[in-house]
C-alpha positions as CSV (number, residue, x, y, z in Angstrom):
1,X,-59.2,41.6,-5.3
2,X,-60.3,43.2,-8.5
3,X,-58.7,45.5,-10.4
4,X,-59.2,49.2,-9.3
5,X,-60.5,48.2,-5.9
6,X,-58.8,48.4,-2.6
7,X,-55.9,45.8,-2.4
8,X,-56.5,43.0,0.4
9,X,-56.6,43.0,3.5
10,X,-55.0,40.2,5.3
11,X,-52.5,38.9,8.0
12,X,-49.9,40.5,6.8
13,X,-51.6,43.6,5.1
14,X,-50.4,44.6,1.6
15,X,-48.4,48.2,1.5
16,X,-50.7,49.0,-1.9
17,X,-53.9,51.0,-1.7
18,X,-55.0,50.0,-4.8
19,X,-54.8,46.7,-6.6
20,X,-52.9,47.2,-10.0
21,X,-54.5,47.2,-13.5
22,X,-52.6,45.7,-16.0
23,X,-49.0,45.0,-16.6
24,X,-47.5,48.2,-16.6
25,X,-49.2,49.3,-12.9
26,X,-48.3,45.3,-12.0
27,X,-44.7,45.6,-12.9
28,X,-44.4,48.9,-10.8
29,X,-46.0,46.9,-7.9
30,X,-43.1,44.4,-8.3
31,X,-40.5,46.8,-8.4
32,X,-42.0,48.8,-5.2
33,X,-42.8,45.3,-3.4
34,X,-39.7,43.9,-4.2
35,X,-37.8,47.2,-2.6
36,X,-39.8,47.0,0.6
37,X,-39.0,43.3,0.9
38,X,-42.4,41.9,0.5
39,X,-41.2,39.7,-2.5
40,X,-44.3,37.1,-1.6
41,X,-46.5,39.5,-2.7
42,X,-43.9,40.8,-6.0
43,X,-43.9,37.1,-6.8
44,X,-48.0,37.2,-7.0
45,X,-47.7,39.9,-9.8
46,X,-45.1,38.6,-11.4
47,X,-46.4,35.3,-12.0
48,X,-50.0,37.2,-13.3
49,X,-47.7,39.1,-15.9
50,X,-45.7,35.9,-17.3
51,X,-49.3,33.8,-17.3
52,X,-50.8,36.7,-19.5
53,X,-48.7,35.8,-22.7
54,X,-48.0,39.7,-23.4
55,X,-47.8,40.2,-26.9
56,X,-44.3,41.6,-28.3
57,X,-45.1,45.3,-28.2
58,X,-46.3,45.5,-24.8
59,X,-43.2,43.4,-23.5
60,X,-41.1,46.0,-25.6
61,X,-42.8,48.8,-23.6
62,X,-42.0,46.9,-20.5
63,X,-38.4,46.7,-21.4
64,X,-38.2,50.5,-22.5
65,X,-39.9,52.4,-19.6
66,X,-38.6,50.3,-16.8
67,X,-35.3,49.0,-18.5
68,X,-33.4,45.7,-19.0
69,X,-31.5,46.1,-15.7
70,X,-34.5,46.0,-13.7
71,X,-35.7,43.1,-15.2
72,X,-31.9,41.0,-14.9
73,X,-32.0,42.4,-11.1
74,X,-35.4,40.8,-10.5
75,X,-34.5,37.7,-12.3
76,X,-31.4,37.8,-9.9
77,X,-33.4,37.5,-6.9
78,X,-34.0,34.1,-5.9
79,X,-37.3,34.2,-4.2
80,X,-38.8,35.7,-7.2
81,X,-37.6,32.7,-9.5
82,X,-38.7,31.6,-11.7
83,X,-41.4,34.1,-12.8
84,X,-38.6,36.8,-13.1
85,X,-36.6,34.6,-15.1
86,X,-39.5,33.8,-17.5
87,X,-40.7,37.2,-17.5
88,X,-37.0,38.3,-18.4
89,X,-37.1,35.4,-21.3
90,X,-40.2,36.6,-22.6
91,X,-38.8,40.1,-23.1
92,X,-35.3,38.6,-24.6
93,X,-37.2,36.9,-27.2
94,X,-39.5,39.8,-28.0
95,X,-36.5,42.0,-28.5
96,X,-34.7,39.3,-30.8
97,X,-37.5,39.2,-32.6
98,X,-38.5,42.6,-33.2
99,X,-34.6,43.1,-34.1
100,X,-34.9,40.3,-36.5
101,X,-37.8,41.9,-38.4
102,X,-36.8,42.8,-42.1
103,X,-38.9,45.5,-42.3
104,X,-37.8,47.2,-39.4
105,X,-34.2,47.5,-40.7
106,X,-35.4,48.6,-44.0
107,X,-37.0,51.6,-42.3
108,X,-33.6,52.2,-40.7
109,X,-31.8,52.1,-44.2
110,X,-34.1,54.4,-45.8
111,X,-33.3,57.0,-42.7
112,X,-29.6,56.9,-43.9
113,X,-30.8,58.9,-46.8
114,X,-32.4,61.8,-44.6
115,X,-31.0,64.6,-43.1
116,X,-27.6,64.5,-41.2
117,X,-29.8,64.0,-37.9
118,X,-31.8,61.1,-39.5
119,X,-28.8,59.3,-40.7
120,X,-26.8,59.6,-37.4
121,X,-30.2,58.2,-35.3
122,X,-30.4,55.4,-38.0
123,X,-26.6,54.6,-37.3
124,X,-27.1,54.6,-33.5
125,X,-30.1,52.2,-33.7
126,X,-28.2,49.8,-35.9
127,X,-25.3,50.0,-33.6
128,X,-27.3,49.4,-30.9
129,X,-29.0,46.7,-32.7
130,X,-25.8,45.3,-33.2
131,X,-25.3,41.3,-34.8
132,X,-29.2,41.3,-34.4
133,X,-29.4,43.5,-37.7
134,X,-26.8,41.5,-39.6
135,X,-29.1,39.1,-41.2
136,X,-31.1,41.6,-42.9
137,X,-28.0,43.7,-43.7
138,X,-26.1,40.8,-45.5
139,X,-29.2,39.7,-47.5
140,X,-29.5,43.5,-48.7
141,X,-25.5,43.6,-49.2
142,X,-25.9,40.6,-51.3
143,X,-28.4,42.1,-53.6
144,X,-28.1,45.9,-53.3
145,X,-30.3,47.8,-55.2
146,X,-27.7,50.4,-56.1
147,X,-23.8,51.0,-55.3
148,X,-25.0,53.9,-52.9
149,X,-26.9,51.3,-51.0
150,X,-23.8,49.0,-50.6
151,X,-21.7,51.8,-49.6
152,X,-24.0,52.7,-46.9
153,X,-24.1,49.2,-45.5
154,X,-20.2,48.8,-45.8
155,X,-19.8,52.1,-43.8
156,X,-22.7,50.8,-41.3
157,X,-20.1,48.0,-40.8
158,X,-17.4,50.3,-40.0
159,X,-19.7,52.3,-37.3
160,X,-20.9,48.9,-36.0
161,X,-17.3,47.7,-35.1
162,X,-16.3,44.2,-33.9
163,X,-19.1,43.0,-32.3
164,X,-20.4,42.3,-35.9
165,X,-17.1,40.1,-37.0
166,X,-18.3,37.0,-36.5
167,X,-21.4,37.1,-38.8
168,X,-19.4,38.9,-41.2
169,X,-17.0,35.9,-41.0
170,X,-19.8,33.1,-41.6
171,X,-21.0,35.2,-44.6
172,X,-17.6,34.2,-46.0
173,X,-19.1,30.7,-47.0
174,X,-21.3,32.5,-49.8
175,X,-20.6,31.3,-53.0
176,X,-20.9,34.9,-54.1
177,X,-17.1,36.4,-55.1
178,X,-18.4,39.8,-55.3
179,X,-19.9,39.6,-51.6
180,X,-16.8,37.8,-50.2
181,X,-14.7,40.8,-51.6
182,X,-16.8,43.3,-49.8
183,X,-17.0,41.3,-46.3
184,X,-13.3,40.8,-46.6
185,X,-13.1,44.8,-47.3
186,X,-15.1,45.3,-44.3
187,X,-13.1,42.9,-41.9
188,X,-9.9,44.5,-43.2
189,X,-11.4,47.8,-41.3
190,X,-13.0,46.1,-38.1
191,X,-11.2,42.9,-37.4
192,X,-8.6,41.9,-35.3
193,X,-5.5,39.8,-35.0
194,X,-7.7,36.9,-33.9
195,X,-9.0,36.9,-37.2
196,X,-6.3,37.0,-39.6
197,X,-6.2,32.8,-39.4
198,X,-9.6,32.6,-40.6
199,X,-9.1,34.9,-43.6
200,X,-5.7,33.7,-44.5
201,X,-7.7,30.8,-46.3
202,X,-9.2,33.4,-48.8
203,X,-6.2,35.3,-49.1
204,X,-4.3,32.3,-50.3
205,X,-6.5,29.7,-51.3
206,X,-6.3,28.8,-55.1
207,X,-10.0,27.7,-54.7
208,X,-10.9,31.3,-54.1
209,X,-11.2,33.9,-57.5
210,X,-8.4,36.4,-57.8
211,X,-10.7,39.0,-56.3
212,X,-11.0,37.0,-53.4
213,X,-7.8,36.9,-52.9
214,X,-6.7,40.3,-53.4
215,X,-9.2,41.5,-51.0
216,X,-8.4,38.6,-48.2
217,X,-4.4,40.0,-48.4
218,X,-5.5,43.6,-47.9
219,X,-7.6,42.9,-45.0
220,X,-5.1,40.9,-43.2
221,X,-2.6,43.5,-44.4
222,X,-4.7,46.3,-43.2
223,X,-5.0,44.3,-39.7
224,X,-1.2,43.5,-39.3
225,X,0.0,47.0,-40.7
226,X,-2.5,49.7,-40.3
227,X,-5.0,51.3,-42.9
228,X,-2.3,52.4,-45.5
229,X,-1.1,48.5,-46.0
230,X,-0.8,46.8,-49.1
231,X,-1.5,43.3,-50.2
232,X,2.1,42.6,-51.2
233,X,3.1,43.5,-47.3
234,X,1.6,39.6,-46.7
235,X,2.6,36.0,-47.8
236,X,0.7,32.7,-47.2
237,X,4.0,31.2,-45.4
238,X,2.5,28.9,-42.6
239,X,-1.5,29.3,-43.3
240,X,-1.6,25.3,-43.4
241,X,0.1,25.2,-40.0
242,X,-2.0,28.1,-38.4
243,X,-5.3,26.2,-39.9
244,X,-4.1,23.3,-38.3
245,X,-3.3,24.5,-34.9
246,X,-6.6,26.5,-34.6
247,X,-8.5,23.0,-35.5
248,X,-6.7,21.2,-33.0
249,X,-7.8,24.2,-30.2
250,X,-11.0,23.5,-31.0
251,X,-10.7,20.0,-31.1
252,X,-9.3,20.3,-27.8
253,X,-12.3,22.9,-26.1
254,X,-9.0,25.1,-25.6
255,X,-11.1,28.1,-27.2
256,X,-12.8,30.8,-25.4
257,X,-16.4,30.9,-25.9
258,X,-18.6,33.7,-24.4
259,X,-21.0,31.1,-23.4
260,X,-24.2,31.5,-21.1
261,X,-24.9,29.2,-17.9
262,X,-26.0,26.4,-20.1
263,X,-22.3,26.7,-21.9
264,X,-24.2,27.6,-25.0
265,X,-22.9,30.5,-27.3
266,X,-24.2,32.3,-30.6
267,X,-23.0,30.7,-33.7
268,X,-23.3,32.0,-36.8
269,X,-23.7,30.5,-40.3
270,X,-24.7,31.0,-43.8
271,X,-28.1,30.0,-45.0
272,X,-28.1,29.7,-48.8
273,X,-31.5,29.6,-49.0
274,X,-32.1,33.0,-47.4
275,X,-28.7,34.5,-49.0
276,X,-27.6,35.6,-45.6
277,X,-26.3,34.7,-42.2
278,X,-28.6,33.4,-39.3
279,X,-27.6,33.1,-35.3
280,X,-27.6,29.6,-33.9
281,X,-27.9,28.7,-30.4
282,X,-25.8,25.7,-29.7
283,X,-23.7,24.1,-26.7
284,X,-20.1,25.0,-27.2
285,X,-19.0,21.7,-27.9
286,X,-21.2,21.9,-31.2
287,X,-19.8,25.1,-31.9
288,X,-15.9,24.0,-31.4
289,X,-16.6,20.8,-33.4
290,X,-18.3,22.6,-36.8
291,X,-15.2,25.3,-36.2
292,X,-12.6,22.2,-36.2
293,X,-14.6,20.9,-39.1
294,X,-14.2,24.1,-41.1
295,X,-10.7,25.0,-40.2
296,X,-9.1,21.6,-41.1
297,X,-10.8,21.6,-44.1
298,X,-9.3,24.9,-45.3
299,X,-5.9,23.5,-44.0
300,X,-6.6,20.0,-46.3
301,X,-6.9,22.9,-49.6
302,X,-3.2,23.6,-48.8
303,X,-2.0,20.2,-48.4
304,X,-4.2,17.6,-50.2
305,X,-1.6,15.2,-50.2
306,X,-0.2,15.7,-46.2
307,X,-1.1,13.1,-44.1
308,X,-1.5,15.3,-40.9
309,X,-3.6,17.5,-42.7
310,X,-6.0,14.5,-44.2
311,X,-6.1,12.8,-40.3
312,X,-7.1,16.2,-38.9
313,X,-10.1,16.7,-41.3
314,X,-11.0,13.0,-40.7
315,X,-10.8,13.3,-37.1
316,X,-13.1,16.4,-37.2
317,X,-15.6,15.1,-39.2
318,X,-15.9,11.7,-37.3
319,X,-15.9,13.5,-34.0
320,X,-18.4,16.1,-35.3
321,X,-20.9,12.8,-36.7
322,X,-20.5,11.4,-32.9
323,X,-22.0,14.4,-31.3
324,X,-25.0,14.6,-33.8
325,X,-26.1,11.3,-33.8
326,X,-25.6,11.4,-29.9
327,X,-23.7,9.1,-27.3
328,X,-26.1,6.0,-27.7
329,X,-26.3,5.8,-31.3
330,X,-24.2,3.9,-33.8
331,X,-22.6,5.7,-36.8
332,X,-24.5,6.2,-40.0
333,X,-22.8,3.8,-42.6
334,X,-23.1,4.3,-46.6
335,X,-22.5,6.8,-48.9
336,X,-22.1,10.4,-47.5
337,X,-21.4,9.1,-44.1
338,X,-18.3,10.2,-42.1
339,X,-18.1,6.4,-41.2
340,X,-18.2,5.4,-45.1
341,X,-15.1,8.3,-45.8
342,X,-13.0,6.7,-43.3
343,X,-13.5,3.1,-44.6
344,X,-12.3,4.1,-47.9
345,X,-9.5,6.5,-46.8
346,X,-5.7,5.1,-46.4
347,X,-5.2,3.2,-43.2
348,X,-2.3,5.4,-41.9
349,X,-4.9,8.2,-42.3
350,X,-7.2,6.6,-40.2
351,X,-4.6,5.1,-37.8
352,X,-3.5,9.0,-37.2
353,X,-7.1,10.4,-37.0
354,X,-7.9,7.8,-34.2
355,X,-4.7,9.1,-32.2
356,X,-6.1,12.7,-32.6
357,X,-9.1,11.6,-31.4
358,X,-7.6,10.4,-28.4
359,X,-5.4,13.0,-27.8
360,X,-8.6,15.3,-28.1
361,X,-10.9,13.2,-25.9
362,X,-13.4,12.1,-28.5
363,X,-14.3,8.7,-27.7
364,X,-16.9,8.3,-29.6
365,X,-14.8,9.3,-32.6
366,X,-12.0,6.8,-31.9
367,X,-14.6,3.7,-31.4
368,X,-15.9,4.5,-34.8
369,X,-12.0,5.0,-36.4
370,X,-10.8,1.4,-34.2
371,X,-14.1,-0.4,-35.8
372,X,-12.8,1.3,-39.3
373,X,-9.0,-0.5,-38.4
374,X,-10.7,-3.7,-37.5
375,X,-12.3,-4.6,-40.9
376,X,-9.4,-3.0,-43.0
377,X,-6.2,-3.9,-40.8
378,X,-4.0,-6.4,-40.2
379,X,-1.3,-7.7,-37.7
380,X,0.9,-5.0,-38.3
381,X,-1.5,-2.6,-35.7
382,X,-0.3,-5.1,-33.3
383,X,3.6,-3.7,-33.4
384,X,5.7,-0.9,-32.7
385,X,6.4,1.1,-35.8
386,X,8.9,4.3,-36.2
387,X,6.0,6.8,-34.9
388,X,5.6,4.5,-31.8
389,X,3.0,2.2,-30.7
390,X,0.0,1.2,-32.7
391,X,-3.2,3.6,-31.8
392,X,-5.2,0.1,-30.9
393,X,-2.1,-0.6,-28.2
394,X,-2.4,2.8,-26.9
395,X,-6.2,2.6,-26.6
396,X,-6.0,-0.2,-24.2
397,X,-4.4,2.1,-21.8
398,X,-6.5,5.1,-22.6
399,X,-8.6,6.8,-19.7
400,X,-11.8,6.3,-21.3
401,X,-13.3,2.7,-20.9
402,X,-15.4,3.4,-24.2
403,X,-11.7,3.3,-26.0
404,X,-10.2,0.9,-24.1
405,X,-13.3,-1.3,-25.1
406,X,-13.1,-0.2,-28.7
407,X,-9.3,-1.1,-28.8
408,X,-9.8,-4.5,-27.3
409,X,-12.6,-5.7,-29.7
410,X,-10.8,-4.4,-32.6
411,X,-7.9,-6.6,-31.8
412,X,-9.5,-9.6,-31.1
413,X,-11.7,-9.1,-34.2
414,X,-7.9,-9.0,-36.3
415,X,-7.6,-12.2,-35.1
416,X,-3.8,-12.1,-33.4
417,X,-2.0,-15.2,-33.7
418,X,0.9,-14.2,-31.5
419,X,1.4,-12.4,-28.2
420,X,2.3,-8.7,-28.3
421,X,3.0,-5.5,-26.1
422,X,0.1,-5.2,-23.4
423,X,-1.9,-8.0,-24.9
424,X,-2.6,-9.3,-21.3
425,X,-5.1,-5.8,-21.3
426,X,-7.5,-7.1,-23.3
427,X,-9.2,-9.8,-21.0
428,X,-9.5,-7.6,-18.1
429,X,-10.7,-5.2,-20.1
430,X,-13.5,-7.5,-22.1
431,X,-14.3,-8.6,-18.3
432,X,-14.8,-5.4,-17.0
433,X,-16.9,-4.5,-20.0
434,X,-19.4,-7.3,-18.7
435,X,-20.4,-5.4,-16.2
436,X,-22.9,-3.5,-17.7
437,X,-23.8,-1.4,-14.6
438,X,-20.4,0.0,-14.4
439,X,-19.2,3.6,-15.5
440,X,-15.5,4.9,-15.3
441,X,-14.9,5.7,-11.6
442,X,-12.8,8.6,-9.8
443,X,-9.4,7.6,-8.0
444,X,-8.9,9.8,-4.9
445,X,-5.7,10.0,-3.3
446,X,-6.1,11.6,0.4
447,X,-4.8,11.0,3.9
448,X,-7.8,12.6,4.9
449,X,-10.7,11.1,3.4
450,X,-13.7,12.9,4.1
451,X,-11.7,16.1,2.3
452,X,-11.0,14.6,-0.8
453,X,-14.4,12.5,-1.0
454,X,-16.0,16.4,-1.1
455,X,-14.2,17.5,-4.0
456,X,-14.2,14.4,-6.0
457,X,-18.2,14.4,-5.8
458,X,-18.3,17.1,-8.2
459,X,-17.1,14.7,-10.9
460,X,-20.5,12.5,-10.4
461,X,-18.9,9.5,-10.7
462,X,-18.2,6.4,-8.6
463,X,-15.3,6.7,-6.4
464,X,-12.4,4.6,-4.9
465,X,-10.7,6.1,-2.1
466,X,-7.0,5.3,-1.2
467,X,-4.5,7.0,1.2
468,X,-1.2,7.5,-0.3
469,X,0.2,8.0,-4.0
470,X,1.8,4.4,-4.1
471,X,-1.2,2.6,-3.1
472,X,-3.3,5.1,-6.0
473,X,-0.8,3.8,-8.4
474,X,-1.1,0.1,-7.8
475,X,-4.9,0.6,-7.9
476,X,-5.2,2.4,-11.1
477,X,-2.3,0.6,-13.0
478,X,-4.3,-3.0,-12.1
479,X,-7.9,-1.7,-13.4
480,X,-9.5,-0.6,-16.3
481,X,-12.3,1.5,-14.9
482,X,-10.5,4.5,-13.3
483,X,-11.5,7.5,-15.3
484,X,-9.8,10.4,-13.5
485,X,-7.8,10.7,-10.3
486,X,-8.0,13.3,-7.7
487,X,-5.0,13.9,-5.4
488,X,-4.3,16.2,-2.7
489,X,-1.0,17.9,-3.2
490,X,0.2,16.9,0.3
491,X,0.2,12.8,-0.6
492,X,1.9,10.7,1.4
493,X,3.9,7.2,1.0
494,X,5.3,8.8,-2.2
495,X,5.2,12.9,-2.5
496,X,3.2,14.2,-5.3
497,X,6.3,14.4,-7.9
498,X,7.0,10.8,-7.6
499,X,3.2,9.9,-7.5
500,X,2.8,12.2,-11.2
501,X,6.4,10.5,-12.6
502,X,4.8,7.0,-12.0
503,X,1.4,8.0,-13.4
504,X,2.8,9.4,-16.7
505,X,5.6,7.0,-17.0
506,X,3.5,3.6,-17.1
507,X,1.4,3.1,-20.4
508,X,-1.5,2.0,-18.0
509,X,-1.8,4.9,-16.5
510,X,-0.3,7.5,-19.0
511,X,-3.5,8.8,-20.4
512,X,-5.6,9.0,-16.9
513,X,-6.8,13.1,-16.3
514,X,-5.3,14.3,-12.9
515,X,-6.7,16.8,-10.8
516,X,-4.3,17.9,-8.1
517,X,-5.8,20.1,-5.3
518,X,-4.6,22.0,-2.3
519,X,-4.3,25.4,-0.9
520,X,-4.6,29.0,-2.8
521,X,-1.0,29.8,-1.4
522,X,0.5,26.8,-3.6
523,X,-1.4,27.5,-6.8
524,X,1.4,29.5,-8.3
525,X,4.3,27.3,-6.8
526,X,2.7,24.2,-8.5
527,X,1.9,26.0,-12.1
528,X,5.3,24.7,-13.7
529,X,4.6,21.1,-12.7
530,X,1.0,21.4,-13.9
531,X,2.4,22.9,-16.9
532,X,4.9,20.3,-17.7
533,X,2.9,17.0,-16.7
534,X,0.4,16.2,-19.7
535,X,-3.6,16.5,-18.8
536,X,-2.9,17.5,-15.0
537,X,-4.8,20.3,-13.3
538,X,-4.7,22.5,-10.3
539,X,-8.1,23.2,-8.3
540,X,-8.1,25.3,-5.3
541,X,-9.8,23.2,-2.4
542,X,-12.7,25.2,-0.5
543,X,-15.6,24.3,1.4
544,X,-17.5,26.3,-1.0
545,X,-18.6,23.7,-3.6
546,X,-20.0,26.4,-5.9
547,X,-16.3,27.5,-6.1
548,X,-15.2,24.0,-6.4
549,X,-17.4,23.5,-9.2
550,X,-16.5,26.4,-10.8
551,X,-13.2,25.5,-10.9
552,X,-13.7,21.9,-12.1
553,X,-16.4,22.2,-14.6
554,X,-13.9,23.7,-17.6
555,X,-11.6,20.8,-16.6
556,X,-14.5,18.3,-16.9
557,X,-15.7,19.7,-20.1
558,X,-12.2,18.6,-21.5
559,X,-12.6,14.9,-20.8
560,X,-14.9,12.2,-21.1
561,X,-17.4,12.8,-18.4
562,X,-21.0,11.8,-19.5
563,X,-22.2,8.4,-17.8
564,X,-22.8,5.8,-20.4
565,X,-26.5,5.3,-20.8
566,X,-27.9,1.7,-19.7
567,X,-28.3,1.0,-23.4
568,X,-25.1,1.5,-24.4
569,X,-23.6,-0.4,-20.7
570,X,-25.7,-3.6,-22.1
571,X,-24.5,-3.3,-25.6
572,X,-21.2,-3.3,-24.6
573,X,-21.6,-6.0,-22.3
574,X,-23.1,-8.3,-25.2
575,X,-20.3,-7.7,-27.3
576,X,-18.1,-8.4,-24.5
577,X,-19.2,-11.8,-23.8
578,X,-19.2,-12.4,-27.9
579,X,-15.8,-11.7,-28.0
580,X,-14.4,-13.6,-25.1
581,X,-16.3,-16.3,-26.7
582,X,-14.6,-15.8,-29.8
583,X,-11.4,-16.3,-28.3
584,X,-12.3,-19.5,-26.6
585,X,-12.8,-20.6,-30.1
586,X,-9.9,-19.3,-32.1
587,X,-6.9,-18.9,-29.3
588,X,-5.0,-22.2,-30.4
589,X,-2.0,-20.3,-29.7
590,X,-3.0,-19.4,-26.1
591,X,-2.3,-15.9,-26.9
592,X,-4.9,-14.9,-24.1
593,X,-5.7,-16.2,-20.6
594,X,-9.2,-15.5,-19.6
595,X,-8.8,-17.2,-16.2
596,X,-8.6,-13.4,-15.4
597,X,-12.5,-13.0,-16.6
598,X,-13.7,-15.8,-14.2
599,X,-15.4,-13.6,-11.6
600,X,-17.0,-11.0,-14.2
601,X,-18.3,-14.4,-16.4
602,X,-19.7,-15.8,-12.9
603,X,-21.8,-12.6,-12.7
604,X,-22.6,-12.1,-16.0
605,X,-23.7,-15.5,-16.9
606,X,-26.8,-14.6,-14.9
607,X,-28.3,-12.2,-17.6
608,X,-29.9,-14.6,-20.0
609,X,-28.9,-12.3,-22.9
610,X,-25.3,-12.9,-22.2
611,X,-25.3,-16.2,-20.7
612,X,-25.0,-18.2,-23.9
613,X,-21.1,-16.6,-24.9
614,X,-20.4,-16.8,-21.2
615,X,-20.6,-20.3,-20.9
616,X,-18.5,-21.0,-23.8
617,X,-16.0,-18.5,-22.7
618,X,-15.9,-20.1,-19.4
619,X,-15.1,-23.9,-21.0
620,X,-11.6,-22.4,-21.5
621,X,-10.7,-21.6,-17.8
622,X,-9.5,-24.3,-16.4
623,X,-10.6,-24.2,-12.9
624,X,-12.9,-25.1,-10.3
625,X,-14.8,-22.0,-10.2
626,X,-15.4,-22.0,-13.6
627,X,-16.9,-25.7,-13.7
628,X,-19.1,-24.9,-10.9
629,X,-20.6,-21.8,-12.4
630,X,-21.2,-23.6,-15.8
631,X,-22.7,-26.2,-13.2
632,X,-25.0,-23.5,-11.2
633,X,-26.6,-22.5,-14.9
634,X,-27.0,-26.2,-15.6
635,X,-29.1,-26.9,-12.2
636,X,-31.0,-23.6,-12.4
637,X,-34.4,-25.0,-12.7
638,X,-35.7,-21.3,-13.6
639,X,-33.0,-20.8,-16.7
640,X,-34.2,-21.1,-20.3
641,X,-33.6,-24.7,-21.3
642,X,-31.9,-24.1,-24.1
643,X,-29.2,-22.3,-21.5
644,X,-29.3,-25.5,-19.6
645,X,-28.6,-28.1,-22.5
646,X,-25.8,-25.9,-23.5
647,X,-24.4,-25.8,-20.1
648,X,-24.7,-29.6,-19.8
649,X,-22.4,-29.7,-23.1
650,X,-20.1,-27.0,-21.8
651,X,-19.5,-28.9,-18.4
652,X,-19.1,-32.2,-20.3
653,X,-16.4,-30.6,-22.7
654,X,-14.7,-28.9,-19.6
655,X,-14.8,-32.2,-17.6
656,X,-13.0,-33.9,-20.4
657,X,-10.7,-31.4,-20.8
658,X,-9.6,-30.3,-17.0
659,X,-11.1,-33.3,-15.1
660,X,-13.4,-33.4,-13.0
661,X,-13.3,-31.1,-10.0
662,X,-16.5,-31.0,-8.6
663,X,-17.7,-32.7,-5.2
664,X,-19.5,-35.9,-4.7
665,X,-22.3,-34.0,-3.9
666,X,-22.2,-31.9,-7.0
667,X,-22.2,-35.2,-8.9
668,X,-25.2,-36.6,-7.3
669,X,-27.2,-33.8,-8.0
670,X,-26.3,-34.0,-12.0
671,X,-27.1,-37.7,-11.6
672,X,-30.3,-37.3,-10.2
673,X,-31.5,-34.4,-12.5
674,X,-30.4,-37.4,-15.6
675,X,-32.4,-39.7,-14.0
676,X,-35.7,-37.7,-13.5
677,X,-35.3,-35.4,-16.3
678,X,-38.3,-35.6,-18.9
679,X,-37.6,-33.3,-21.7
680,X,-35.4,-35.6,-24.0
681,X,-33.0,-33.2,-25.5
682,X,-31.7,-32.1,-22.0
683,X,-32.0,-35.5,-20.7
684,X,-29.5,-36.6,-23.5
685,X,-27.3,-33.4,-23.1
686,X,-27.2,-34.7,-19.1
687,X,-26.1,-38.1,-20.2
688,X,-22.7,-36.3,-22.0
689,X,-22.3,-35.1,-18.5
690,X,-22.8,-38.5,-16.8
691,X,-20.6,-40.3,-19.5
692,X,-17.8,-38.3,-18.7
693,X,-18.0,-39.3,-14.9
694,X,-16.4,-42.9,-15.6
695,X,-18.7,-45.0,-14.5
696,X,-17.4,-48.5,-13.1
697,X,-17.8,-51.6,-15.4
698,X,-20.8,-53.0,-13.0
699,X,-22.7,-49.3,-13.3
700,X,-22.1,-49.8,-17.0
701,X,-23.3,-52.9,-17.4
702,X,-26.2,-52.6,-15.3
703,X,-27.1,-49.5,-17.2
704,X,-27.1,-51.8,-20.6
705,X,-29.0,-54.5,-19.1
706,X,-31.7,-51.7,-18.3
707,X,-32.1,-50.9,-21.7
708,X,-35.7,-51.0,-23.1
709,X,-35.5,-53.4,-25.9
710,X,-38.3,-52.7,-28.1
711,X,-40.8,-56.2,-28.2
712,X,-40.5,-56.6,-32.1
713,X,-37.7,-55.8,-34.5
714,X,-37.6,-53.2,-37.3
715,X,-40.1,-54.2,-40.0
716,X,-40.9,-53.1,-43.5
717,X,-37.4,-51.3,-44.0
718,X,-36.0,-51.7,-47.9
């Protein structure tokens, strides 16, 4: 149907008499049709509006005519998606571009000099724009044309209220002391008690000018004691502790953000190039990490020789750097890198920073800190100090597989010569890492297994299912791949309190997050238990998966729940094979028993990238199974020739060390291969195996007599 012509007559006749023309008539049709329940036709016109890619002025005209509420209503109608959401996004983007237009803000500021009515309308417009007007306002404030303009903008801030506080706080990063003082004056009027910690740095830091200190103290005094307060009413006692506490809250992800459904927040930063603030849309994790860096750096300025302050800042920059490079990447090295800062820091600072990163669930940062300790540490990292276990020992029992492996790798690289607490964890962790297709698992404890599976599946991890608390503890304490525990409130064969006590008392399971689930009426009853037992949470069980997800998502955000990529798992598997081989070469005192890795080595040896190191490690395992695994590599006709040569030499050494445990059929296979092999290198390697079989004297004589003697002696030799 052409615009302006009668609407299409089909099997289901359109209620429109005339086909709508242009975006205004089309949107009117969308509203009418959606109210009539003709969502199919409404969707058609929505798609047409979206496809037109309207310019900003037309999009804003739609918003002004029909209202944002109507746009949002349509976007929440499932049958109109994705077109309705796309149109809402287009309008929102146009609104933001319009609001950020400096020329528009300048025109409104000019109206402030007009009549009282014009001035009030201008203020109303700026209040409506809110934070979107801040970049231009602060830019004008940083270089006002005259004192009157400065006073006007400061007055505007007081009328705009606390909606502009985040932008004002971000602007405090400017180097302009006069601008800082002006901003602090405004924050003293519109700021709240939650802003005092951020303002305290400017009020009491010796790094700031006297005018900034004075304005900061006055701002805090007014927030705490009212408009008539004076700077002398506040002091800097406890500032460093408050800043550190705030940094820790951000590292732990315990600060509430106004995030969208993609967990994105608006985060304001100072842009020195533009001399103003700019809003960034970033994930709340990024916002938390940057906030932790800012607060911990400010805290460090109040205690430059304090180990805890140093460690917290190092932990924050390592965590942010890990988030910046992504979970698959290696930390950058060299001047200016967070890793280099750690390398050149005191070892005790790195140790404490690694503990902070473990406590706040930043596994990638822990990996970096442990790598530094492996390069700079010594045997004291295996012991117990006045402050407790070494972070490397604590890491062996962390809930994150990445942390466990990083701890085990660092310990092996430090070449321990004697046993130490939890040294028995090293080989199982390395063996688990050999399984490059494995991620952490959920342990589900519930007599009703279907119910348990339903709630545990929200974590999107493979599951291990048991029916009792005792069985669950035994499994978790013997495995290194359990990353989270889900238990029903009515678990059996160990009631809930006994199950929790055992999990938290054993170092192997103390760090594993526990999610208790049960009915609504038990939530209040168990609140004290959840608060008392570290890293424990309660979720109300429901058949409504959306409701369960709503409760679980904040918990999962506080844990390491992003599965490792295939590249990371393969890299870890290669490192594990290499480390197990290193243990074989260096373990003169038999600190580590590799027997528990036999099964994992037997699987990993099938990967040509891992096979060489696996063969070396298998040489140290005194079992028939290990000898047979080596033999199978040797007999594998499709395996690379160099691997088969290594397998022959490994088999020879294993037989000499632990005696022959192969059966006669296996021995016959080796001899047949030796007799028929044409490659001289492999044939010689096979000969080393045959020699270990201790041939009889007659067999030896037979082989000697069959040696082909050259027809002529050696000639022309000096």
